[in-house]
C-alpha positions, 0 to 999 in steps of 0.5 A: 507397887502392883502384885504379879505372879511368875509363871512358876507361881511365885508372887512379886511386887513391881514398881509400876512406873518402871513399866515400859511394855506389856506384851502377850507372846502368848505368855504376858511379858512385862519389860522394864525400862531398864530392859529387864523382863518378866514372864507372868500369868496375868493378862496384859489387861489385868497388869495394865488395870493394876498399873492404872490403879497404882498410878491413880493412887499416886496421883499421876493420872489425875483428871479434872472434874467436870468444869475443867481446870479453872474450877478446881482452883476456885 
């Protein structure tokens, strides 16, 4: 889950797994996989960084260490 701020200043928590698209119109708009949209104060880069950190915490984007996958199996 990532914490975001609506334009009216209200903070909310969003499950980043449902983010389909992040755009700047110039306000940042997050579109979810169900089509729902949120206009927020954070920048596209901030949302992307928070989502990436969330994915890493879940292990969704776990990159192999130097040496590749075979080395991890040893």
